[in-house]
TIRO-2110 file (N, C-alpha, C; in Angstrom, 1 decimal):
// TIRO-2110
126.5, 72.5, 103.7, N, 1, A
126.2, 72.5, 103.0, CA, 1, A
125.2, 74.0, 103.1, C, 1, A
126.0, 74.9, 102.0, N, 2, A
125.8, 76.0, 101.8, CA, 2, A
123.7, 76.6, 101.7, C, 2, A
123.3, 78.3, 101.5, N, 3, A
122.1, 78.1, 101.6, CA, 3, A
121.8, 78.4, 100.1, C, 3, A
121.0, 78.1, 99.4, N, 4, A
120.4, 78.7, 98.0, CA, 4, A
120.4, 80.1, 98.5, C, 4, A
120.6, 80.9, 97.5, N, 5, A
120.9, 82.2, 96.9, CA, 5, A
120.1, 82.8, 95.8, C, 5, A
118.4, 81.8, 96.4, N, 6, A
117.7, 82.3, 94.3, CA, 6, A
116.9, 83.4, 94.6, C, 6, A
116.7, 84.2, 93.5, N, 7, A
115.1, 85.2, 93.3, CA, 7, A
115.3, 85.7, 91.8, C, 7, A
114.5, 86.2, 91.9, N, 8, A
113.6, 87.0, 91.0, CA, 8, A
114.8, 88.1, 91.0, C, 8, A
115.4, 88.5, 89.4, N, 9, A
116.0, 89.7, 89.9, CA, 9, A
115.2, 90.6, 88.7, C, 9, A
114.3, 91.8, 88.3, N, 10, A
113.1, 92.9, 88.6, CA, 10, A
114.5, 93.5, 87.4, C, 10, A
115.6, 94.9, 88.3, N, 11, A
116.0, 94.8, 87.4, CA, 11, A
117.4, 95.2, 88.0, C, 11, A
119.4, 94.3, 86.9, N, 12, A
120.3, 94.6, 87.9, CA, 12, A
120.1, 95.8, 87.7, C, 12, A
120.6, 96.4, 88.5, N, 13, A
121.1, 98.1, 88.6, CA, 13, A
122.5, 98.4, 88.5, C, 13, A
123.7, 97.0, 88.2, N, 14, A
124.9, 96.9, 88.2, CA, 14, A
125.9, 97.7, 89.2, C, 14, A
126.6, 98.1, 89.5, N, 15, A
127.9, 99.2, 91.0, CA, 15, A
127.3, 100.8, 90.9, C, 15, A
126.4, 101.2, 91.9, N, 16, A
126.3, 102.5, 92.2, CA, 16, A
127.1, 102.8, 93.0, C, 16, A
126.8, 104.1, 93.7, N, 17, A
127.3, 104.6, 95.1, CA, 17, A
126.4, 104.5, 96.1, C, 17, A
127.0, 104.5, 96.8, N, 18, A
126.2, 104.2, 98.2, CA, 18, A
124.5, 105.2, 98.1, C, 18, A
125.4, 106.7, 97.9, N, 19, A
124.4, 107.8, 98.0, CA, 19, A
123.2, 107.4, 97.2, C, 19, A
123.5, 106.9, 95.8, N, 20, A
122.2, 106.3, 95.3, CA, 20, A
121.3, 105.8, 96.2, C, 20, A
121.4, 104.8, 97.3, N, 21, A
120.4, 103.9, 97.9, CA, 21, A
119.1, 104.8, 98.5, C, 21, A
119.7, 106.8, 98.7, N, 22, A
118.5, 107.3, 99.4, CA, 22, A
118.2, 108.1, 98.4, C, 22, A
118.7, 107.3, 97.0, N, 23, A
117.1, 107.7, 96.3, CA, 23, A
116.6, 106.8, 95.5, C, 23, A
117.5, 105.4, 95.3, N, 24, A
116.7, 104.6, 94.9, CA, 24, A
115.2, 103.6, 95.8, C, 24, A
116.3, 104.2, 96.6, N, 25, A
114.5, 103.3, 97.6, CA, 25, A
113.7, 103.6, 97.9, C, 25, A
113.4, 105.5, 97.7, N, 26, A
112.0, 106.0, 97.7, CA, 26, A
111.5, 106.0, 96.5, C, 26, A
112.5, 106.1, 95.6, N, 27, A
111.8, 106.0, 94.1, CA, 27, A
111.4, 104.0, 93.8, C, 27, A
111.7, 103.6, 94.9, N, 28, A
110.6, 102.3, 94.6, CA, 28, A
109.9, 101.9, 95.1, C, 28, A
110.0, 102.4, 96.6, N, 29, A
108.5, 102.6, 97.2, CA, 29, A
107.5, 102.9, 96.7, C, 29, A
107.7, 104.5, 96.3, N, 30, A
106.7, 104.8, 95.5, CA, 30, A
106.5, 104.2, 94.6, C, 30, A
107.0, 103.9, 93.3, N, 31, A
106.5, 103.0, 92.5, CA, 31, A
105.7, 101.6, 93.0, C, 31, A
106.2, 100.7, 93.8, N, 32, A
105.2, 99.8, 94.1, CA, 32, A
104.7, 99.8, 95.2, C, 32, A
104.2, 100.9, 95.6, N, 33, A
102.8, 101.2, 96.7, CA, 33, A
101.7, 100.6, 96.5, C, 33, A
101.5, 100.7, 94.7, N, 34, A
100.2, 100.3, 94.6, CA, 34, A
99.8, 98.9, 95.0, C, 34, A
101.5, 98.3, 94.4, N, 35, A
100.9, 96.4, 94.0, CA, 35, A
100.9, 95.5, 95.4, C, 35, A
100.1, 94.6, 95.6, N, 36, A
99.2, 93.9, 96.2, CA, 36, A
100.1, 92.4, 96.2, C, 36, A
99.9, 92.0, 97.0, N, 37, A
100.7, 90.7, 97.1, CA, 37, A
100.1, 89.7, 95.6, C, 37, A
100.8, 88.6, 95.1, N, 38, A
100.6, 87.7, 94.2, CA, 38, A
100.7, 86.6, 94.6, C, 38, A
100.7, 86.0, 93.6, N, 39, A
101.0, 84.7, 93.4, CA, 39, A
101.5, 84.1, 92.4, C, 39, A
103.2, 83.1, 92.4, N, 40, A
104.2, 83.7, 91.4, CA, 40, A
103.8, 81.9, 91.3, C, 40, A
103.4, 80.7, 89.5, N, 41, A
104.1, 79.6, 89.8, CA, 41, A
105.2, 79.8, 88.9, C, 41, A
106.4, 77.9, 89.2, N, 42, A
107.5, 78.0, 89.5, CA, 42, A
108.1, 77.0, 87.8, C, 42, A
107.0, 77.4, 87.0, N, 43, A
106.7, 76.1, 85.6, CA, 43, A
107.8, 75.8, 84.9, C, 43, A
108.5, 75.1, 84.3, N, 44, A
109.9, 75.0, 82.7, CA, 44, A
111.2, 74.9, 83.2, C, 44, A
112.0, 74.2, 82.5, N, 45, A
113.0, 74.8, 83.0, CA, 45, A
113.4, 75.7, 81.0, C, 45, A
114.6, 75.9, 81.4, N, 46, A
114.6, 76.3, 80.0, CA, 46, A
116.7, 76.6, 80.6, C, 46, A
117.8, 77.3, 79.8, N, 47, A
119.0, 77.6, 79.6, CA, 47, A
118.8, 79.1, 78.3, C, 47, A
119.7, 79.6, 79.7, N, 48, A
120.1, 80.9, 78.8, CA, 48, A
121.8, 80.9, 77.6, C, 48, A
122.0, 81.2, 76.7, N, 49, A
121.1, 81.8, 75.8, CA, 49, A
120.6, 80.9, 75.1, C, 49, A
120.6, 79.8, 74.5, N, 50, A
120.2, 78.9, 74.0, CA, 50, A
121.0, 77.4, 74.2, C, 50, A
120.2, 76.1, 73.6, N, 51, A
120.9, 75.2, 74.3, CA, 51, A
122.2, 74.6, 73.3, C, 51, A
122.8, 75.3, 72.2, N, 52, A
124.0, 75.3, 72.1, CA, 52, A
125.7, 75.5, 72.9, C, 52, A
125.0, 77.0, 73.7, N, 53, A
125.9, 77.2, 73.9, CA, 53, A
124.9, 77.7, 75.8, C, 53, A
124.4, 76.8, 76.6, N, 54, A
123.6, 76.9, 77.8, CA, 54, A
124.8, 77.9, 78.6, C, 54, A
124.8, 78.6, 79.8, N, 55, A
125.7, 78.7, 80.6, CA, 55, A
124.7, 78.8, 81.8, C, 55, A
123.3, 79.0, 81.5, N, 56, A
122.4, 79.3, 82.3, CA, 56, A
121.6, 78.7, 82.4, C, 56, A
121.3, 77.8, 83.7, N, 57, A
119.8, 76.5, 83.7, CA, 57, A
118.6, 77.3, 84.7, C, 57, A
117.4, 77.4, 84.1, N, 58, A
117.1, 78.2, 85.1, CA, 58, A
115.1, 77.2, 84.9, C, 58, A
115.0, 77.8, 85.9, N, 59, A
113.3, 78.0, 86.4, CA, 59, A
112.6, 79.1, 85.8, C, 59, A
111.3, 79.0, 84.9, N, 60, A
110.2, 79.7, 84.7, CA, 60, A
109.2, 80.1, 85.5, C, 60, A
109.6, 81.0, 85.7, N, 61, A
108.2, 82.5, 86.9, CA, 61, A
106.7, 82.7, 85.7, C, 61, A
105.6, 82.0, 86.7, N, 62, A
104.4, 82.6, 85.3, CA, 62, A
103.5, 83.0, 86.8, C, 62, A
103.5, 84.5, 86.4, N, 63, A
102.7, 85.7, 87.3, CA, 63, A
102.0, 86.8, 86.5, C, 63, A
101.0, 87.0, 86.3, N, 64, A
100.8, 87.7, 86.0, CA, 64, A
100.8, 89.6, 86.4, C, 64, A
101.1, 89.9, 87.1, N, 65, A
101.6, 90.3, 88.1, CA, 65, A
102.8, 91.1, 88.0, C, 65, A
104.6, 90.2, 87.5, N, 66, A
105.8, 89.8, 87.0, CA, 66, A
105.8, 91.6, 86.6, C, 66, A
105.1, 91.1, 85.0, N, 67, A
106.1, 92.2, 84.1, CA, 67, A
106.0, 93.6, 84.8, C, 67, A
104.3, 92.9, 84.6, N, 68, A
103.9, 94.8, 85.4, CA, 68, A
104.8, 95.4, 86.4, C, 68, A
105.5, 94.7, 87.7, N, 69, A
106.5, 95.1, 87.9, CA, 69, A
107.4, 95.6, 87.9, C, 69, A
107.7, 94.5, 86.7, N, 70, A
109.2, 95.1, 86.2, CA, 70, A
108.8, 96.5, 85.7, C, 70, A
108.2, 96.3, 84.8, N, 71, A
107.9, 97.9, 84.4, CA, 71, A
107.6, 99.3, 85.1, C, 71, A
107.5, 98.8, 86.1, N, 72, A
107.3, 100.2, 87.4, CA, 72, A
108.2, 100.3, 88.2, C, 72, A
109.4, 99.1, 87.7, N, 73, A
110.8, 99.6, 88.8, CA, 73, A
111.4, 100.6, 87.4, C, 73, A
111.3, 99.4, 86.6, N, 74, A
112.0, 100.4, 85.4, CA, 74, A
111.4, 100.9, 85.7, C, 74, A
110.3, 102.2, 85.1, N, 75, A
109.8, 103.5, 85.1, CA, 75, A
110.5, 104.5, 86.4, C, 75, A
109.9, 103.4, 87.4, N, 76, A
110.8, 104.3, 88.4, CA, 76, A
112.4, 105.2, 88.8, C, 76, A
113.3, 103.6, 88.0, N, 77, A
114.5, 104.0, 88.2, CA, 77, A
115.2, 104.8, 87.1, C, 77, A
114.3, 105.1, 85.9, N, 78, A
115.0, 105.9, 84.9, CA, 78, A
115.0, 106.9, 85.1, C, 78, A
114.4, 107.9, 86.0, N, 79, A
114.7, 109.9, 86.1, CA, 79, A
115.7, 109.3, 86.7, C, 79, A
116.4, 108.3, 87.6, N, 80, A
117.8, 108.8, 88.3, CA, 80, A
118.9, 108.0, 87.4, C, 80, A
118.8, 108.0, 86.2, N, 81, A
119.9, 108.0, 85.4, CA, 81, A
120.3, 106.5, 85.0, C, 81, A
119.7, 104.9, 85.7, N, 82, A
119.4, 103.8, 85.0, CA, 82, A
118.7, 103.4, 84.0, C, 82, A
119.4, 103.2, 82.6, N, 83, A
118.9, 103.0, 81.4, CA, 83, A
117.8, 102.1, 80.9, C, 83, A
116.9, 101.8, 80.6, N, 84, A
115.9, 100.8, 80.1, CA, 84, A
116.5, 99.7, 79.0, C, 84, A
115.8, 98.8, 79.9, N, 85, A
116.3, 97.5, 79.5, CA, 85, A
115.9, 97.3, 78.0, C, 85, A
117.3, 97.4, 77.3, N, 86, A
116.6, 96.4, 75.2, CA, 86, A
116.2, 95.3, 75.3, C, 86, A
116.2, 94.6, 76.4, N, 87, A
116.0, 92.2, 76.2, CA, 87, A
114.4, 92.9, 77.0, C, 87, A
113.9, 92.4, 76.2, N, 88, A
111.9, 92.1, 76.7, CA, 88, A
112.4, 91.4, 78.4, C, 88, A
111.5, 91.8, 79.1, N, 89, A
112.0, 91.0, 80.3, CA, 89, A
111.8, 89.7, 80.9, C, 89, A
112.5, 88.7, 81.3, N, 90, A
112.3, 87.3, 81.3, CA, 90, A
111.8, 86.9, 82.6, C, 90, A
110.6, 86.1, 83.5, N, 91, A
110.7, 85.9, 84.5, CA, 91, A
111.4, 84.5, 84.8, C, 91, A
112.3, 84.6, 85.5, N, 92, A
113.1, 83.0, 86.0, CA, 92, A
113.9, 83.5, 87.2, C, 92, A
114.4, 81.7, 87.7, N, 93, A
115.6, 81.7, 88.9, CA, 93, A
116.5, 81.0, 88.2, C, 93, A
117.3, 81.7, 88.4, N, 94, A
118.9, 80.9, 88.1, CA, 94, A
118.8, 79.6, 89.1, C, 94, A
118.6, 78.9, 88.6, N, 95, A
119.5, 77.2, 89.3, CA, 95, A
120.6, 76.8, 89.1, C, 95, A
121.6, 76.8, 87.7, N, 96, A
122.9, 76.5, 87.4, CA, 96, A
123.3, 77.2, 86.9, C, 96, A
124.8, 76.9, 86.8, N, 97, A
125.6, 77.6, 85.9, CA, 97, A
126.2, 76.6, 85.3, C, 97, A
126.7, 77.1, 83.9, N, 98, A
128.0, 76.2, 83.0, CA, 98, A
129.2, 76.7, 82.7, C, 98, A
130.4, 76.0, 83.2, N, 99, A
131.5, 76.3, 82.9, CA, 99, A
132.1, 75.6, 81.1, C, 99, A
132.3, 74.3, 81.5, N, 100, A
132.2, 73.6, 79.4, CA, 100, A
130.7, 73.5, 79.4, C, 100, A
130.3, 73.5, 78.2, N, 101, A
129.3, 73.5, 77.2, CA, 101, A
129.5, 72.8, 75.9, C, 101, A
130.9, 71.8, 76.0, N, 102, A
130.9, 70.1, 75.2, CA, 102, A
129.6, 69.3, 74.6, C, 102, A
129.1, 69.2, 73.4, N, 103, A
128.4, 68.5, 73.2, CA, 103, A
127.2, 68.7, 74.3, C, 103, A
127.0, 69.6, 75.5, N, 104, A
125.4, 70.1, 75.9, CA, 104, A
124.2, 69.7, 74.7, C, 104, A
124.2, 70.3, 73.5, N, 105, A
123.1, 71.1, 73.0, CA, 105, A
122.0, 70.0, 72.6, C, 105, A
122.2, 68.6, 72.4, N, 106, A
121.9, 66.8, 71.9, CA, 106, A
120.6, 66.5, 73.6, C, 106, A
121.7, 66.3, 74.1, N, 107, A
121.4, 65.6, 75.3, CA, 107, A
120.6, 66.6, 76.0, C, 107, A
120.8, 67.9, 76.3, N, 108, A
120.1, 68.9, 76.6, CA, 108, A
119.3, 69.4, 76.1, C, 108, A
118.9, 69.6, 75.3, N, 109, A
117.9, 69.5, 74.0, CA, 109, A
116.9, 68.8, 74.8, C, 109, A
117.3, 67.4, 74.7, N, 110, A
116.4, 66.5, 75.0, CA, 110, A
115.3, 66.3, 76.3, C, 110, A
116.4, 66.8, 77.2, N, 111, A
116.1, 67.0, 78.2, CA, 111, A
115.4, 67.9, 79.2, C, 111, A
115.4, 69.5, 78.5, N, 112, A
114.8, 69.9, 78.3, CA, 112, A
113.2, 69.9, 78.2, C, 112, A
113.3, 69.1, 76.7, N, 113, A
111.6, 69.7, 76.7, CA, 113, A
111.0, 68.5, 76.9, C, 113, A
111.6, 67.6, 77.8, N, 114, A
110.6, 66.5, 79.2, CA, 114, A
110.3, 67.2, 80.5, C, 114, A
111.0, 68.5, 80.4, N, 115, A
110.5, 69.4, 81.9, CA, 115, A
110.3, 70.7, 81.0, C, 115, A
109.8, 71.0, 79.9, N, 116, A
109.0, 72.2, 79.3, CA, 116, A
108.0, 72.9, 80.0, C, 116, A
106.7, 71.9, 80.7, N, 117, A
105.6, 72.1, 81.7, CA, 117, A
105.8, 71.4, 83.1, C, 117, A
107.1, 71.4, 83.2, N, 118, A
106.8, 70.4, 84.6, CA, 118, A
106.3, 71.9, 85.7, C, 118, A
105.0, 71.6, 86.8, N, 119, A
104.7, 72.4, 87.3, CA, 119, A
105.5, 72.0, 88.9, C, 119, A
105.6, 72.8, 89.2, N, 120, A
107.1, 73.0, 90.3, CA, 120, A
106.9, 73.6, 91.8, C, 120, A
105.8, 74.4, 91.6, N, 121, A
105.1, 74.4, 92.5, CA, 121, A
105.0, 76.4, 92.9, C, 121, A
103.9, 76.9, 94.0, N, 122, A
103.8, 78.2, 93.5, CA, 122, A
104.0, 78.9, 95.4, C, 122, A
104.3, 80.5, 95.0, N, 123, A
104.8, 80.9, 96.1, CA, 123, A
104.5, 82.4, 95.9, C, 123, A
103.9, 83.1, 97.7, N, 124, A
103.9, 84.3, 97.3, CA, 124, A
104.3, 85.4, 97.2, C, 124, A
104.5, 85.8, 96.3, N, 125, A
105.2, 87.6, 96.4, CA, 125, A
104.4, 87.8, 97.1, C, 125, A
105.2, 89.0, 98.3, N, 126, A
104.7, 89.6, 99.4, CA, 126, A
105.5, 90.8, 99.7, C, 126, A
106.9, 90.8, 99.3, N, 127, A
108.0, 92.2, 99.2, CA, 127, A
108.9, 91.8, 98.1, C, 127, A
108.8, 92.8, 97.9, N, 128, A
110.8, 93.6, 96.8, CA, 128, A
111.4, 93.9, 97.9, C, 128, A
112.6, 93.1, 96.9, N, 129, A
114.5, 93.8, 98.3, CA, 129, A
115.1, 93.9, 97.0, C, 129, A
115.6, 95.2, 97.2, N, 130, A
117.1, 96.0, 97.1, CA, 130, A
117.8, 95.5, 97.7, C, 130, A
118.7, 94.1, 97.1, N, 131, A
120.0, 93.9, 97.4, CA, 131, A
121.1, 93.9, 97.3, C, 131, A
122.2, 94.2, 98.1, N, 132, A
123.9, 94.5, 97.4, CA, 132, A
124.9, 93.1, 97.0, C, 132, A
125.3, 92.4, 96.1, N, 133, A
125.8, 91.5, 95.7, CA, 133, A
127.1, 91.7, 95.8, C, 133, A
127.5, 90.8, 97.1, N, 134, A
129.4, 90.9, 96.8, CA, 134, A
129.8, 89.5, 96.7, C, 134, A
130.6, 90.1, 95.0, N, 135, A
131.5, 88.4, 95.2, CA, 135, A
132.6, 87.6, 95.2, C, 135, A
132.0, 86.7, 96.1, N, 136, A
132.9, 86.0, 97.4, CA, 136, A
133.4, 85.0, 95.8, C, 136, A
134.5, 84.4, 96.3, N, 137, A
134.8, 82.9, 95.5, CA, 137, A
133.6, 81.8, 95.4, C, 137, A
133.0, 82.1, 96.9, N, 138, A
132.5, 80.5, 96.8, CA, 138, A
131.1, 81.3, 95.9, C, 138, A
131.1, 82.0, 95.9, N, 139, A
129.9, 82.9, 95.0, CA, 139, A
129.5, 83.9, 95.8, C, 139, A
128.3, 84.4, 95.5, N, 140, A
127.5, 86.3, 95.2, CA, 140, A
127.3, 85.8, 96.8, C, 140, A
127.1, 86.5, 97.6, N, 141, A
126.1, 87.0, 99.3, CA, 141, A
125.7, 88.7, 98.8, C, 141, A
123.9, 88.5, 99.8, N, 142, A
123.3, 89.2, 99.1, CA, 142, A
123.1, 90.4, 100.2, C, 142, A
123.1, 90.9, 100.2, N, 143, A
122.8, 91.6, 101.7, CA, 143, A
121.7, 92.7, 101.1, C, 143, A
120.7, 92.8, 102.4, N, 144, A
119.2, 93.4, 102.0, CA, 144, A
119.3, 95.3, 102.3, C, 144, A
119.5, 95.6, 101.4, N, 145, A
119.6, 97.5, 101.6, CA, 145, A
118.3, 98.5, 101.6, C, 145, A
116.4, 98.0, 100.9, N, 146, A
116.0, 98.3, 101.9, CA, 146, A
114.9, 96.5, 101.3, C, 146, A
113.6, 97.1, 101.8, N, 147, A
112.7, 96.0, 101.4, CA, 147, A
111.5, 96.5, 101.2, C, 147, A
110.8, 96.9, 100.5, N, 148, A
109.1, 96.9, 100.4, CA, 148, A
108.5, 96.0, 100.5, C, 148, A
107.1, 96.3, 101.3, N, 149, A
106.7, 95.7, 101.7, CA, 149, A
104.7, 95.2, 100.5, C, 149, A
104.4, 94.9, 100.6, N, 150, A
103.7, 94.9, 98.9, CA, 150, A
102.2, 94.4, 100.1, C, 150, A
101.0, 94.8, 100.0, N, 151, A
100.3, 95.5, 100.3, CA, 151, A
99.9, 93.8, 100.4, C, 151, A
98.1, 93.8, 101.4, N, 152, A
98.1, 92.8, 101.7, CA, 152, A
97.4, 92.3, 100.8, C, 152, A
97.0, 90.9, 100.0, N, 153, A
95.5, 90.8, 98.6, CA, 153, A
94.1, 91.1, 99.2, C, 153, A
93.2, 90.9, 98.4, N, 154, A
92.1, 91.4, 99.0, CA, 154, A
91.3, 90.0, 100.0, C, 154, A
92.1, 89.4, 99.6, N, 155, A
91.3, 88.0, 100.9, CA, 155, A
92.3, 88.0, 101.9, C, 155, A
92.8, 88.6, 102.0, N, 156, A
93.8, 88.6, 103.3, CA, 156, A
93.1, 89.8, 104.5, C, 156, A
END
């Protein structure tokens, strides 16, 4: 059985030169230094881009620091030449993809309604990782390039 590669993408960088990692790592470390560990909840299911043309099935993520964290990453990377995202940040975990979507909208729309508020549980976010993704026929392989550990929360 293959292991799952679930992760929350704060910012997709695309293809970068290996030399850029030397500036990206410290920029992220500086930007994320003030952040403490926090808890997020996985809640509800949805699809991108919509039920008429679903391409990705996702679980929503709820946690107040997530958007602030994504904005800090964005702000740290803009001076390094990475453009700002045009779309608003939507915290989620992609858990599946569609190749064919015939007649999906009616059945899928009804199924998603029953999962809208389902609470899948909580987890602690204690590190941010800069990953390299290597695409293989069996799926992506993720290599850790830089790990930024968040500060313990006040209760720890």
